[in-house]
N, C-alpha and C positions, 0 to 999 in steps of 0.2 A: 623860697629860702634856700640859698647855697647853703644845706646842711655840712658841717664838717664832720667825720668819720676818724675818727685817730689812728693814726698806721698801724697799731698793733691792730685792732677790728679791722682793718681793713686788708691786712695779709690775711686773715684768717680763709681756711675753707670750710663750709658746712660739715657736719658730719654725713656722709653718705652710708656708713650703714644703718641709721636713723631713716635719711632719705628715704632709701630703697625699702624698708619697714615699711615705712609711712604710705607709700604709693602702693605696694602689695593691699596694706591693711586698705585702701581707700578704691582700690580696683574690684577685693572680695564684698567691698561693702555695695557693690555695684553691680553686682552677683556674676562676676566672672569667677571662673572656678583656677586659681590663681594658689598654688603653692611656693611658700616662702621661707629660702634660707637663710633670710637677711640677717632675724637677730641673735645677738647673743644673750639669750635669755632661755632658765631652763623651762620645759611643759608642764613640769610637774609643780602642784599647788605648795603653799608654806604650810610646813608641818605645825599640825592644829594645835599642838601644845605650846608656839611661838604666837601665834594668831590668839591664844588665848590668855596669855599673859599679858598682851597688849590691848587686849581688850579688857582685861581686869584691870589696868593701869589707867585706862579711858573713863570705866565706871567710876574707879575711884577719886576720880579727879586729877590726876595727874597730869596736868595738862599746860603746865607753867612753863615758863623761862626754866632751864637748865645751867649750871656753869657750860660757857663757851663748847669747851673741849669734851663734853659730856660728863653723864652722872660718875663718880666715884666706883659705885659698885660696877660698873659695863667695864670702867677704866684697868679695873682689878681683876674681872673674867680674861681679860683679852690676855691683859699680862700673864695668869695665869695657865691660858692655852698657851701662850709660845712656851713657859715652863714646862707645861705637861707634855706639847705634840714637839716642839722645836727645840728642849734643852738651852733655852734663852732667859736670862734674869733681866726681867727690866721691871722697872717700877710702875706703880699706875698712875705719875705723872708723868712719864716717859712716852706714854698713848692720847692720841689725840681722836675722838672719833668726830668723823666728820659726815656729810650731806653723801654718803657715796663713795667707793673707789675713785672714781674718776675725781671727786673733789681732793680727795686724799692725794692722787700724783700733782692734780692742780696745786696745792696749798704747798706741798715739798720742793717744786718747781721756783714757783713764785717767793719762797722763803729763804733761799739755797741761790738762788742764779737772780744775774743781771748782765746788764750792759757789757759789752766783749767777752763776755765767758760762753764758752763751748761747752756743749752736751753731747755725750755719743749715744748715738741709737743705732742699733743693728736694725736694717731690715732682713722682712717686713717687719714694721711694728704698727703698735696696735694706733691705727689713724690720730688719737687726740695725743700722742706725746710733742712731736713736732709742732704742733698750734701751740701748745700751752709752754713750750720753750722760746717762740716767740712770744708771748703773752709777757714775759720774763723780760723781755730786749736781749734775749741770748742766741746765741747762733746755732740752730742742730746742725748736728756732724752727722751725717747718714753712712752707716758705713752696711755694702749690700754682701747678703749673703743669697745661698739658692740652696734650691733643693739636692745638691750633689754632696752639701757639707752637711744636710737636714735641716736648713736653715740657724746654722749654729754659728755665731761669731768665734773665729780663733785668737789664740792669743796674740797670733803675729799679727793680724788684723786691728785686733785693740792696740799694740804699739803702738803699729804706724799713724793710728788715727789721734792719737793723745799729744798736744802740744800744752807748751806753759800754757795756754787759756781754756784747757780743759777743767772745767767742774763738776761734773757729772758722767755718771754710767748708767743707763737707763735699762736692766734689763727684767727680760718678761719670760720665768719658765714657772709652770707650764704657759706656752704662748697662747695668745691670741694673735694674728688670725693662723698660726701655721698647726699650733696641736704640738709642738715641740717642748722637748724635757731635758735638760743638761742632765747630765750623768753630777754626782757628788763632785768628781774627782775634775772636771772641767768647768767646774763654778768656782772650785778652789783656787784653782791656778788663774783665772782673770780677778778674783778676789786680790791674790797676793801682787798681781799687776796694780791696782788698782790702789791696795798701798803703798808701793813703795812709791808711784810717782804723785802719792798723795791729793788723790781722788776719788768723790764721793759717789755711791753706790746707790740707787732707787731700784731695789727688788721688788719688784709686783709680784706679789705670791698667792694672787686671789682664787686663782685654778689651783691651789694646793692641793685637795684632797680629790680632784677628776683625774686617776694616775688607770694607763692600762698596762697589760703584758709585763709586769714586775717592775713597772720603773717608777722609783721613786723620788721624792722630793724631801733636800736638804734645803736648809734656809742659808742663804749667803751668809747670814750674820754670824751665824753656828759654827765655823771653824777653829774662830779664835776670839780673845778679847782684842785685839786687831780690827779683826773683820766686823766685828758688830760695832767698835766705834766708825768706821767707814761705811755704814749701812745705813738706809733708811727703809724700814720693809713697810710698804703698802698694801692693803689687804681690803675684804670687806664681804659682807653677808649676801651677795648677790645672789651667788654662783652656787654654793654646796650647802645653802641651806634656801635657795629659790624664793629670796627678800630682795627682786628688784629693785619693785615701785617703793619699798619702804626707807630707800635712799641712806643708807646706812653704811658704811666703811670706817676705818682708821689708819691710824700708819703709827709704828711703833720706833724710835728716834733717841739717837743720841741727846740728852738733858739740853744742851742751848737750841738744837734744832726742834724741840719737842717747843720751849719755848716762845721759840719766835712764832711756829704756827697756831699756838694758840692764841699768841696777840693778833695773827694777821684773820683768824678766825672770828675773832673778837668785833671784829670791824666790815666783815663782809655779810655772812650766813648766819652767826651768833649759833646757839646752839644746834645739834639736828634735832629733830622732832621726839619728845618729852618722852609718850606712849611707846613711841618705838623703840625706845632703847630699851624699854622694859621686855619686850620683845625677845630683841637681841642677846638679853643675858641669859633669858631660856633658852635662844639655841645655841649659846656657850655650852651652859650648866644643863642642860637638859638632855635627853636620849639621843643619839645619834645613829640611830635603826633605820633611820629614811635613807641613809647616803649608800649604805651598801646594796640597796635594792635598786636607786637610782642609779648604780654603776652597772649593775648587769646590765640593764637596757640601756645605758648608755654604749656602754662596750658593744653590745647586739650591733644596733645601729651604725658605729664606729665601724665596724667588721664589714658588714653588709657591702655598706656606704663605698668604703675603701674598696673592696673588691669590685665593684660592679662600676665603678669609676675607672680602675684599671682596665676594663674591659671595651671601654668605649674608643674608637679612632679617633685619632687626635687627643689624648687625654692620659695623662698621668700623675700618678698620687703616692706622696711622699706618705707611711704607714704614721699618723698621727699618733703619739704615746700619751697626751693629757688634754686637760681641756674638752670642750665639744665642737670641734670645729675640724675641716678637711681644708686643704690648698692646694687642689689639683693645678698643674700646667696646662696651662690649652693654646702653648705655644705653637704647636705641630699644626692645630687646625687653621693657622694663617691671620689670626684677629688677635687684634687686643682688646684686652678688658673690658673697657665700658663698653665699644661697639658690641664684645659677645653678650656680656649682660642685656647691653637694651635692647638687641634682636633677638634672644632669649626670651625675653619680660613679652615683647611683644608677640611671636610667633606661637610660644609654646606656654606661654603666662606661666613661667617659673622667675622667681626671684631672686636675683645672687647677687654677692655683691663686688663689684668690680678689685680686682687687684692693685690697683694705682692707687685704692684710697689707704692702702697697704706700704707702697713705695714698691710694689713688684706690678707690674705691668701685664708680665705672662699668666699670672696666673687669677684664679676668682676664687672669693671664700663663700663653701657653703657649713652651714649650720647643723649640726645634726641634733639640735637640742627641739627636735619636732619629732612626730609622733613616726612610726614603723611604715606605715599605710601612706604617710605625706611623702616621705625619703624613697619608697618602691615607687609610687606615682611619678614625684621630680625628678628623680634619674631615669626613669623609662625616655621623660620629655626632653631630658637631657643627651639619651643618647639619639631618639630620633634627632633632635636639634642639628647634633652632629655627624651624622649619618649624611645629614641632606647636604651639610658642607662637602663633605668629602667626594661628595655625588655629582656635586655640582648645582644642585638645584634651586 
């Protein structure tokens, strides 16, 4: 039978990060000594009090449907978090809990964009943003940045990209894949432009708590009432609480958008997992002691890996100020990212993600959310690989 695949589905590229991680795990299962730098997943366990809260909810029978947008207790806890940490006033019904940060991004784009709309996405970008825009029938407008500007979109570049069809700007700070952190002043200027031109901002702030070298995070929505009206925050529990498999994220939005996302979610996934939501309440309202220790370790890995990468022939790397990724430039090796990563995996058993997945073919992404032992071993192999390239072997 000649099966028909929809235009939207046919236009999609599978997630390369998940594919690389899956291949590395398969190779490990076959007994190969593979070092994986692919997954954007903390190697720390979920804090015990969060697991205990979910286990208690499960044992007590909290296993039924909840409201599609999540339980009120959790939505109130998220609103309180934004007030406490970001100085933002959201009512609980402006918060929609979803099945992960990725799901929140998808919901926002599907609920606000349609055929004929344009969505500005600075590159390097998280690889799913353009695919989500395509699924909405809209057009991704990619604005290239480079390590020369620390991968930040400039006000001039943003203004040049805006047209009468521009509906949305997607901004991710701290950034996946680059670790870039916009300063509050830089964010405000971009927000001012969007307000003036009537452009909505989807501000992906899931790496908010992972900051280094004195970098600070300020939410795009927090500069003024107008900024809040023009911003939808997307966030989640995966990174700062190591809850990747729990599949819990959220968005905080102007009420009309929140209502639209609530209706959309009611016809797609319905509610996020009931007892996982109880764990998320504990994550927000319970002790946060784990994060300080995690940041010390992440920072130690970051500094070591950044210094090591910049000592490798043919490699340069901007010092990331947030998240847990490095995005080294490999253009001086004479190779593009897909070929580089394929040969690196075959010859040295090191799994990295080609930068082409993020719209930047002269780079690769390395996650340092893995042990220092893995980082040391993996970078030694990358150095050996690059030296073999420079020697012509």
